[in-house]
GUSETI-796558 format. One line per 2 residues: for each residue x, y, z of N, C-alpha, C, O. Coordinates in pm, whole numbers, plus 32768, in hexadecimal, padded with zeros to 4 digits. Layout:
<rs>
X:Y:Z:X:Y:Z:X:Y:Z:X:Y:Z  ...
</rs>
This chain:
<rs>
8051:7F80:7FF8:8005:7FFB:8005:805A:8081:7FFB:8039:80E0:7FB5  80C6:807C:8047:811B:80E8:8058:8162:80FD:7FD6:818A:816D:7FB9
8174:8098:7F86:81BF:80A5:7F02:8163:80E8:7E99:8190:8137:7E47  80DA:80C4:7E9F:8071:80FD:7E4D:8061:8197:7E62:804A:81E6:7E06
8070:81B8:7EE9:8057:8249:7F13:80CC:8292:7EDA:80BE:82FF:7EA3  8140:8254:7EE9:81C2:82A2:7EB0:81BE:82B6:7E25:81EC:831C:7DF3
8186:8251:7DDA:817D:8249:7D50:811B:82B4:7D26:8134:8300:7CC7  80B0:82BB:7D6C:8046:8322:7D59:807B:83A9:7D6C:8050:8401:7D21
80D5:83C7:7DC8:8111:8446:7DE8:8164:845F:7D75:815A:84CE:7D40  81B6:840B:7D44:8219:841B:7CD6:81BC:8441:7C51:81D6:84A1:7C08
8150:83E9:7C3E:80FD:840A:7BCB:80B7:8496:7BCC:80A7:84D7:7B65  8090:84C0:7C44:8053:8545:7C47:80BB:85A8:7C2F:80A2:8600:7BDC
812A:85A9:7C69:819B:8605:7C4D:81B5:8614:7BAF:81B7:867E:7B70  81C7:859F:7B83:81E3:8588:7AEC:8172:85CC:7A9D:818E:8619:7A41
80F4:85B0:7ABF:8087:85D8:7A60:807B:866C:7A7B:805A:86B3:7A1C  8093:86A4:7AF1:8087:8738:7B01:80F7:8781:7AAD:80E0:87E6:7A6A
8169:8749:7AB6:81DB:8781:7A5F:81B3:877D:79C6:81C7:87DF:797F  8181:8719:799A:8145:870D:7908:80E6:8773:78F7:80EA:87B9:7892
808E:8783:7954:801A:87DF:7939:8052:886C:7927:8025:88B5:78CF  80B7:8895:797C:80EC:8911:7978:812D:8921:78EE:8115:8989:78B1
817E:88C5:78B6:81C0:88C8:783B:8155:88E9:77CC:8167:8944:777C  80DE:8895:77CC:807B:88A7:7767:803B:8927:7766:801F:8959:76FA
801F:8966:77D7:7FDA:89EB:77EA:8041:8A5D:77D3:801C:8ACB:77AB  80BC:8A40:77EC:8129:8AB0:77DB:8138:8AC4:7749:8155:8B35:771F
8128:8A62:76FA:813A:8A75:765D:80DA:8ADE:762E:80FA:8B21:75CC  806D:8AF1:7666:801B:8B59:763C:8040:8BF5:7672:800A:8C58:7641
808D:8BF9:76C6:80B7:8C79:76FE:8138:8CB0:76BF:81A6:8C7B:76CC  811E:8D23:7679:81A4:8D63:763C:8208:8D76:7699:81EE:8DB7:76FE
827D:8D46:7685:82F6:8D5B:76E6:82E4:8CEF:7757:8334:8CEC:77B4  828C:8CA6:7752:827D:8C3B:77C8:82B3:8BB8:77A5:828D:8B55:77E5
8310:8BAC:773C:8338:8B23:771C:83AB:8AF5:776C:8416:8AD6:7738  8390:8AEF:77FA:83F6:8AC0:7854:83D8:8A24:785A:840F:89DD:78AD
8386:89F8:7806:8351:896C:7813:83BF:8905:77F9:83B7:8896:782E  842A:8926:77A4:848F:88C3:7789:84CF:8889:7800:84E4:8810:7806
84ED:88DC:7861:852E:88B6:78DE:84D1:8857:7928:84F9:87EA:7952  844B:8884:793A:83F1:8839:796E:83CD:87B1:792E:83B4:874E:7974
83CC:87AE:78A0:83BB:873A:7859:8425:86D2:787B:840A:865D:7895  84A7:8706:7879:8518:86B0:7895:8513:867B:7923:8536:8607:793C
84E9:86CB:797F:84E0:86AA:7A0B:8477:8635:7A1B:848F:85CF:7A5B  8403:864E:79DA:839E:85D6:79EC:83CB:8567:79A3:83AD:84FB:79D6
840F:8563:7931:843B:84F6:78EF:84AE:84B0:794B:84AB:8435:7958  8505:84F0:7981:855F:84AF:79CF:8526:8471:7A48:854E:8403:7A6E
84C4:84BA:7A8B:847F:8479:7AFF:8436:8403:7AD0:8437:83A0:7B19  83FB:83FF:7A6A:83B3:8385:7A39:840E:831C:7A0F:83EC:82A6:7A1D
8484:833A:79DA:84DC:82D2:79B2:851B:8292:7A2F:852A:8218:7A39  853B:82E5:7A87:8581:82B3:7B0B:851C:825F:7B5E:8540:81F6:7B92
84AB:828A:7B68:8434:8241:7BBC:83F0:81D6:7B6B:83A1:8189:7BA2  8407:81CF:7AF9:83B5:8168:7AAB:83BA:80D0:7ADA:8356:8089:7AE1
8434:80AA:7AF8:8446:801F:7B26:8402:8006:7BA5:83DC:7F93:7BBA  83EA:806B:7C07:83A1:805B:7C7B:8309:8035:7C5E:82C6:7FF7:7CB1
82DA:805C:7BE9:825F:8038:7BC6:823A:7FB4:7B83:81C6:7F92:7B6B  82A1:7F71:7B68:82A0:7EE9:7B1D:8239:7E91:7B6A:824C:7E79:7BE2
81C7:7E5D:7B26:8174:7DFB:7B5C:80FD:7E3E:7B9C:80A9:7DFA:7BD7  80F3:7EC6:7B91:8088:7F14:7BCF:803B:7F4C:7B5D:806C:7F45:7AEC
7FC7:7F82:7B6F:7F7E:7FCB:7B0C:7FBC:8056:7AF7:7F93:809C:7A9B  8019:8080:7B46:8059:8104:7B27:80BD:80EE:7ABE:80EC:8152:7A87
80E5:807A:7A9B:814B:8069:7A2F:8118:809F:79AB:8164:80D7:795C  809B:808E:7995:804E:80C3:791D:805E:815A:791E:8074:8193:78B3
8056:819E:798E:805F:822C:7999:80F5:8258:797F:810D:82BB:793A  8150:8212:79B4:81D7:8237:7985:81F1:8238:78EF:8223:8296:78B2
81C7:81BC:78B7:81CB:81B7:781E:8188:8225:77E1:81C5:8264:778B  8107:824A:7803:80BE:82AC:77D3:8100:8339:77D0:8102:837F:776B
8138:835F:784A:817A:83D9:785E:81F9:83DD:780D:820E:8444:77CC  8249:8381:7808:82C9:8371:77B5:82AA:8384:772A:82E0:83DF:76EB
8251:8331:76F0:8226:833C:7663:81EF:83CA:7645:820F:8401:75DC  81A0:8403:769B:816F:8486:767D:81D3:84F1:7680:81CF:8550:7630
822E:84E3:76DB:82A4:8550:76D4:82F9:8536:765B:831F:8598:761A  8319:84C2:7637:8368:84AA:75C7:832C:84D4:753F:836C:8512:74EB
82AE:84AF:7532:8268:84E0:74B0:8256:857B:74BD:8271:85C0:745B  822B:85B4:752B:8218:8648:7530:829D:8693:751B:82A4:86F9:74D7
8305:865B:7559:8390:869C:7548:83B8:869D:74B3:83E5:8705:7481  83A7:8626:7465:83C7:8625:73DE:836D:8684:7388:8398:86C3:7328
82EC:8689:73B3:8291:86E9:7366:82B9:877B:737B:82B9:87CB:731E  82DB:879C:73F5:8300:8826:7410:8386:8846:73CE:839E:88B6:73A1
83DD:87E0:73C9:844F:87FC:737E:8440:880F:72DD:847B:8863:7299  83F8:87C1:72B9:83D8:87B6:721C:8389:883F:71FD:8395:8872:718E
8344:8873:7251:82EB:88E5:722E:832F:8966:7262:82FA:89D3:724D  839F:895D:72A3:83E1:89DA:72D6:8406:8A3F:7265:83F9:8AB9:7273
8435:8A05:71F5:845C:8A61:718C:83EC:8ABA:7159:8404:8B26:7122  8370:8A8A:716A:8304:8ADC:713C:82F5:8B6C:718A:82B8:8BCD:715D
8332:8B66:71FB:832C:8BDB:7256:8396:8C47:7217:837E:8CC0:7217  8404:8C13:71E7:8463:8C6B:71B0:8438:8CA1:712A:8457:8D15:710B
83F1:8C50:70D4:83CA:8C7F:705B:8350:8CC9:7055:8348:8D33:7018  82E6:8C90:7099:825F:8CCD:7094:8228:8CBD:7127:821F:8C4C:7159
8207:8D23:7164:81D3:8D25:71EC:8155:8CDB:71FF:8148:8C85:7256  80EF:8D01:71A7:8072:8CC8:71B3:806C:8C30:7194:8021:8BEC:71DA
80B1:8BF7:7137:80AC:8B6C:711B:80F5:8B1F:719C:80D1:8AB1:71C5  8157:8B66:71CD:819E:8B24:7243:8141:8B19:72BF:813C:8AB7:7308
80F4:8B90:72CD:8092:8B86:7342:8030:8B1A:732E:800E:8ACF:7389  8004:8B14:72B4:7F91:8AB1:7298:7FD4:8A27:72AD:7F97:89D7:72F4
804C:8A01:7276:8081:8979:7281:809F:8957:7316:8088:88E7:7343  80D3:89BA:735F:80ED:89A6:73E8:8068:8991:7432:805C:8934:7483
8008:89E3:7418:7F89:89D6:7451:7F49:8944:7438:7F12:8906:7493  7F53:8915:73BA:7F18:889A:73A5:7F6B:8829:73F8:7F2E:87D4:743A
7FE8:882C:73F3:803D:87D6:743C:8022:87E1:74CE:8026:877C:7515  8007:8852:74FE:7FF1:885B:759C:7F61:8836:75B9:7F44:880C:7629
7F00:8845:7555:7E87:880A:756A:7E83:8772:757B:7E48:8739:75D7  7EC9:8736:7518:7ECC:86A9:7519:7F1A:8673:75A5:7EF7:8611:75E8
7F7C:86BF:75BC:7FD5:8698:7640:7F7D:86A7:76B9:7F7B:8650:7710  7F30:871A:76C0:7ED1:872A:7724:7E68:86C4:7742:7E48:8697:77B0
7E32:86A5:76C0:7DCF:8632:76CC:7E14:85B5:7710:7DE1:857A:776F  7E8D:8592:76D9:7ECD:8516:770F:7EE3:852C:77AB:7EC8:84CF:77F7
7F11:859D:77D7:7F2D:85A3:785A:7EAF:85A2:78B6:7EAA:855E:791D  7E4E:85F0:788B:7DCA:85EA:78DC:7D83:8570:78DA:7D41:8550:793D
7D89:851E:7866:7D4D:84A0:7864:7DA0:843E:78BA:7D65:83E5:78F7  7E1E:844A:78C3:7E77:83F3:7910:7E6C:840D:79A4:7E70:83B4:79F9
7E5C:849B:79BD:7E4C:84B6:7A51:7DC0:8488:7A82:7DB4:8454:7AF1  7D61:849A:7A36:7CD4:8465:7A6D:7CCC:83D1:7A7D:7C89:839D:7AD6
7D11:838F:7A26:7D19:82FB:7A2B:7D6B:82D8:7AA8:7D44:827B:7AEF  7DD6:8318:7AC7:7E30:82F5:7B36:7DDB:830D:7BB3:7DD8:82B7:7C0B
7D96:837F:7BC0:7D55:83A0:7C37:7CDC:833D:7C47:7CAD:8332:7CB8  7CA8:82F7:7BE3:7C40:8289:7BED:7C7F:820B:7C0F:7C38:81AA:7C2D
7CFF:8203:7C0D:7D51:8184:7C20:7D49:8121:7BAB:7D51:80A8:7BBD  7D39:8159:7B34:7D2A:810E:7AB3:7DAA:8116:7A5D:7DF6:8176:7A5E
7DB9:80AB:7A13:7E36:80B0:79BC:7E0E:810E:7949:7D98:812D:7936  7E73:813A:78FD:7E5B:817E:788A:7E96:813F:780A:7EFE:80FE:7814
7E5D:814E:7797:7E8F:8100:7729:7EFC:814A:76ED:7F07:81C2:7705  7F59:8106:7698:7FCD:813C:7654:7F9C:818C:75E2:7FED:81C5:7598
</rs>
């Protein structure tokens, strides 16, 4: 029971960090998300093995996949900011909405004690 509580705490911290990243992408000058994205990824990578054999393992996979995919999409669409401001904002907005959906749905499932799909 103590292990599940610890994993739930780690999951909550990680989901909140991800949430801040997704929301900050909409705030001009608020792109401090890279550091938080990396912090959440490192936290999930370090604690992932603690969740082996529990329903929390699916959440670690979910968060790691979400970060990797969002990170790649943010990097791929970053040149749009340099070339054209509006397309950059639209692209990052779409990536952030997708990322926000993944984080919120994962957070809700975790709080219900449910596994989440890959």
